[in-house]
C-alpha positions in Angstrom: 24.0 -106.8 -41.9 22.4 -103.7 -42.6 22.8 -100.3 -40.3 20.4 -99.5 -37.7 18.1 -97.1 -38.5 18.4 -93.9 -36.3 15.4 -92.9 -34.8 14.7 -89.1 -34.3 14.9 -87.5 -30.5 11.8 -86.4 -30.2 12.8 -84.1 -27.4 15.5 -82.4 -29.7 13.0 -82.8 -32.6 10.7 -80.3 -30.9 13.2 -78.6 -29.2 14.4 -77.3 -32.7 11.0 -76.0 -34.1 10.8 -74.1 -30.7 13.6 -72.5 -31.2 13.2 -72.2 -34.9 9.6 -70.4 -34.1 10.8 -68.2 -31.8 13.8 -67.0 -34.0 11.1 -66.1 -36.5 9.9 -63.2 -34.2 13.0 -61.8 -33.5 13.4 -58.9 -36.0 16.8 -58.4 -38.4 19.0 -55.3 -37.6 22.5 -54.6 -37.9 22.3 -52.7 -34.6 20.7 -53.5 -31.2 20.7 -52.1 -27.2 19.6 -54.7 -25.0 17.1 -54.1 -22.4 14.6 -56.2 -20.2 12.9 -57.5 -23.2 15.8 -59.2 -24.9 17.7 -60.5 -22.3 16.8 -63.8 -20.7 18.0 -65.5 -17.3 17.8 -69.2 -16.1 20.5 -71.0 -13.2 23.3 -73.1 -14.5 24.0 -76.6 -13.2 26.1 -74.9 -10.6 23.2 -72.6 -9.9 20.5 -75.3 -9.1 22.8 -77.5 -7.0 23.8 -74.3 -4.8 19.9 -73.5 -4.3 19.5 -77.4 -3.4 22.4 -77.5 -0.8 20.7 -74.2 0.3 17.3 -76.1 1.1 19.5 -79.1 2.8 21.2 -76.2 4.9 17.8 -74.4 5.7 15.9 -77.5 6.6 19.2 -79.0 8.5 19.4 -75.4 10.3 15.2 -75.2 11.3 15.8 -79.2 12.2 18.6 -78.8 14.7 18.0 -75.0 15.7 21.2 -74.0 14.4 21.9 -70.4 14.4 25.3 -70.3 12.9 23.5 -72.7 10.5 20.7 -70.0 9.5 23.6 -67.4 9.2 25.1 -69.6 6.8 22.2 -70.2 4.5 21.1 -66.7 4.4 24.6 -65.5 3.8 25.2 -68.2 0.7 21.3 -66.8 -0.5 21.7 -63.5 -0.1 25.3 -63.6 -2.4 23.5 -65.6 -4.7 20.7 -62.9 -5.2 23.3 -60.5 -5.4 25.2 -62.6 -7.9 22.1 -63.3 -10.1 21.1 -59.1 -10.1 25.2 -58.6 -11.1 25.0 -61.3 -14.1 21.8 -59.6 -15.6 22.8 -56.2 -15.4 26.1 -57.2 -16.9 24.1 -57.8 -20.6 21.2 -54.9 -19.6 22.1 -51.8 -21.8 24.8 -53.1 -23.6 24.4 -51.7 -27.2 26.0 -54.2 -29.9 26.7 -52.8 -33.6 28.0 -55.4 -36.4 30.4 -54.6 -39.3 29.6 -56.9 -42.2 32.4 -59.2 -44.0 33.9 -59.3 -46.4 33.0 -61.6 -49.9 34.1 -65.1 -48.7 34.9 -68.3 -50.5 32.9 -72.0 -49.4 34.6 -73.6 -46.9 37.0 -70.4 -45.6 36.5 -69.1 -42.3 34.9 -65.9 -43.0 34.8 -63.1 -39.9 32.7 -59.9 -38.8 33.0 -57.5 -35.9 30.6 -56.7 -33.4 31.1 -53.5 -31.7 30.2 -53.6 -27.6 29.6 -50.1 -26.5 29.1 -49.9 -22.9 27.4 -46.5 -21.3 27.8 -47.2 -17.5 30.6 -45.8 -15.4 31.4 -49.5 -14.2 32.9 -52.3 -16.6 31.4 -55.2 -17.8 33.4 -58.7 -17.5 32.9 -62.1 -19.4 31.0 -61.2 -22.6 30.7 -63.9 -25.0 29.3 -63.9 -28.4 29.4 -67.0 -30.8 27.2 -68.0 -33.7 24.0 -70.3 -32.6 24.0 -72.8 -34.6 26.7 -73.5 -36.0 24.9 -76.6 -37.5 23.9 -74.5 -40.3 26.7 -73.0 -41.2 29.6 -75.3 -40.8 30.6 -77.8 -43.4 31.6 -80.0 -40.3 28.6 -81.4 -38.6 28.2 -81.8 -35.1 31.3 -79.3 -35.0 31.3 -77.2 -31.4 30.5 -73.3 -30.4 33.1 -71.2 -30.5 33.0 -68.2 -27.8 34.6 -64.6 -28.2 35.0 -63.4 -24.7 35.9 -59.7 -23.7 35.6 -57.5 -21.6 34.0 -53.8 -22.2 35.3 -51.1 -19.8 33.3 -48.2 -18.4 32.1 -45.4 -20.8 33.9 -47.2 -23.7 33.6 -49.9 -26.4 35.2 -53.5 -27.5 35.6 -55.1 -30.5 34.8 -58.8 -30.9 35.3 -60.8 -34.0 33.3 -63.7 -34.8 33.7 -66.8 -37.2 31.8 -68.9 -39.0 32.0 -70.7 -41.9 29.8 -70.7 -44.9 28.7 -74.0 -46.5 26.9 -72.5 -49.9 27.6 -70.1 -52.4 25.4 -66.9 -52.9 24.1 -64.3 -50.8 22.8 -65.1 -47.6 21.9 -63.6 -44.3 24.7 -63.4 -41.2 24.0 -66.5 -38.9 21.8 -65.8 -35.9 24.3 -64.4 -33.2 24.1 -65.1 -29.2 25.9 -63.2 -26.2 26.2 -64.7 -22.9 27.5 -63.9 -19.5 27.7 -66.0 -16.4 29.7 -63.6 -14.4 30.6 -63.0 -12.0 29.6 -66.6 -10.0 28.9 -68.5 -12.7 25.1 -69.7 -10.9 23.1 -68.2 -13.5 23.5 -68.0 -17.2 22.6 -64.9 -19.1 22.0 -64.3 -22.4 20.1 -62.9 -25.6 19.8 -63.9 -29.4 20.1 -61.4 -32.0 19.4 -61.8 -36.0 21.7 -59.7 -37.9 20.3 -58.4 -41.1 23.6 -57.8 -43.0 24.5 -60.4 -45.8 27.0 -62.1 -46.7 28.3 -62.7 -50.5 29.9 -66.3 -50.7 32.1 -67.5 -53.6 32.5 -71.1 -55.4 35.5 -72.7 -53.4 38.0 -72.9 -55.8 39.2 -76.2 -57.4 42.4 -77.1 -55.8 44.6 -78.1 -58.6 42.4 -77.3 -61.8 43.2 -77.5 -65.9 45.2 -75.2 -67.5 44.0 -72.2 -68.7 41.7 -73.0 -71.9 43.1 -72.2 -75.3 41.9 -68.2 -76.4 39.1 -67.8 -78.8 40.0 -66.0 -82.4 39.5 -62.1 -82.0 37.9 -60.2 -84.4 40.1 -58.0 -86.6 42.7 -60.5 -85.6 44.8 -60.1 -88.3 44.4 -56.7 -88.4 46.3 -56.2 -85.0 48.5 -58.6 -85.7 49.9 -56.9 -89.2 49.5 -53.1 -87.2 52.0 -55.1 -84.6 54.6 -56.3 -87.5 54.7 -52.5 -89.2 54.8 -50.9 -85.5 58.2 -52.8 -85.0 56.8 -55.5 -82.9 57.5 -58.9 -83.0 56.5 -62.3 -81.7 58.0 -62.7 -77.9 58.8 -59.0 -76.8 58.2 -55.9 -77.3 59.1 -52.4 -75.5 57.5 -51.2 -72.5 54.5 -49.1 -72.2 53.2 -47.1 -70.0 50.7 -48.7 -68.1 51.6 -52.3 -68.6 51.9 -55.1 -65.9 54.6 -55.0 -64.0 55.1 -58.9 -63.6 55.3 -59.1 -67.8 58.6 -57.3 -67.6 61.3 -59.7 -68.9 63.8 -58.6 -65.9 66.6 -60.9 -67.7 66.8 -58.5 -70.8 66.8 -55.4 -68.5 69.6 -56.9 -66.8 71.9 -57.0 -69.8 71.1 -53.4 -70.6 73.9 -51.5 -72.1 73.7 -48.2 -70.3 71.8 -46.6 -73.4 68.2 -46.7 -71.8 64.6 -47.7 -72.8 65.8 -51.5 -72.2 62.4 -52.2 -70.6 60.7 -55.0 -72.6 57.2 -57.0 -71.6 56.2 -60.8 -73.0 54.0 -59.7 -75.9 53.1 -62.7 -78.5 50.9 -62.3 -82.1 49.0 -65.2 -80.4 47.4 -63.1 -77.7 47.0 -60.5 -80.3 44.8 -62.6 -82.2 42.9 -64.9 -79.5 40.9 -63.4 -76.3 40.5 -65.4 -73.5 37.2 -66.8 -72.7 36.4 -68.8 -69.5 33.0 -71.0 -70.3 31.1 -72.7 -68.2 30.8 -75.5 -71.1 34.2 -76.0 -71.2 34.7 -76.7 -67.7 34.3 -80.5 -67.8 32.0 -82.7 -67.7 31.4 -82.5 -63.9 28.5 -81.2 -61.6 27.4 -77.5 -62.0 29.3 -77.3 -58.8 32.3 -78.6 -59.5 32.5 -76.5 -62.8 31.8 -73.2 -61.0 34.7 -74.6 -58.5 36.9 -74.9 -61.6 36.1 -71.1 -62.8 36.5 -69.7 -60.0 40.1 -71.3 -59.9 40.6 -70.1 -63.8 39.7 -66.3 -63.2 42.2 -66.4 -59.9 44.5 -68.1 -62.0 44.2 -65.3 -65.0 44.3 -62.4 -62.8 47.4 -63.4 -60.7 48.7 -63.4 -64.5 47.1 -60.4 -65.1 45.8 -61.7 -68.7 42.5 -60.1 -70.4 39.8 -62.6 -70.2 35.7 -62.6 -70.3 33.5 -64.9 -68.7 30.7 -67.3 -69.7 27.5 -68.8 -67.8 24.4 -70.2 -68.6 22.7 -66.6 -67.7 25.6 -64.4 -68.0 28.5 -63.1 -69.9 31.0 -60.9 -68.2 33.1 -59.3 -71.2 37.0 -59.6 -71.1 39.0 -57.1 -69.2 41.5 -57.1 -66.2 41.6 -55.9 -63.1 40.4 -56.5 -59.6 37.1 -54.7 -60.2 36.8 -57.3 -63.5 37.7 -60.0 -61.1 35.0 -59.4 -58.2 32.4 -58.9 -61.2 33.2 -61.9 -62.6 33.1 -64.0 -58.7 30.3 -62.5 -58.2 28.8 -64.2 -61.4 30.1 -67.5 -60.1 28.2 -67.0 -56.6 24.9 -65.8 -57.9 24.3 -68.3 -60.9 
């Protein structure tokens, strides 16, 4: 039996369309100062219940001419009004500045910092920040919103880390953020919406269990390089340590057998590595889809960098010449991200 077709919720659809239109009117900025123009307030469910309770108390006091009823009603109403003013003032006048996050991998949690600055002589309590629409950036649909809460001291600042999970590789803007508070009574919700201008680069997710690195390709002049190596006393397997060689390639077992004459450090260096160069080619990354190929290439780049190998990267629209080091690894990962 076929599964029933889920009909769209008209109210949710209309709300999403209105929210998208409203957010499109907000400017992109990495720093914002909250004022009456961008801070909003509405009663919470307990606030509506308190309002209904006050109405019942007022009607009962009028009907039965209860002086203490009037006193209790107006005392609670005054407390609610003061709480509304304090709640709105908790966000009003607050400055928020964002520090752009470093590049991340698809599926990994990316965090970035938001600095809250308070210029008033009174502390601000119970301020929370979160991604406005978690379903737009989280892999799992229906994931709940996670809040980061903090207090900002008087004439001081506080730093909050906001996390999200990017779903797609490439260069993307940071997700829309929201800040809110319900301090002190919880009867009113005060919030703001913020669209950061910063962008984050998302690398492909590395394959969990990639195959071994592909064999090297013949290098032009490889035979001459091998001949020079033999004439200088370097043989297949190991050679003497040179200044600048990675410590990962040192054969420590041979160094431990030093007879005290010194200069016994040797490193792994084969003629095969001298005659060939490693190319990570998109065409040799399997027969799966594009994203699976990029995921395998990403894993190969990380593995080659871990082994301190010289490697190049070939993509359909880009070629990165062989190299090594942190800068070369970052260049290859950026090429995979925007491919």
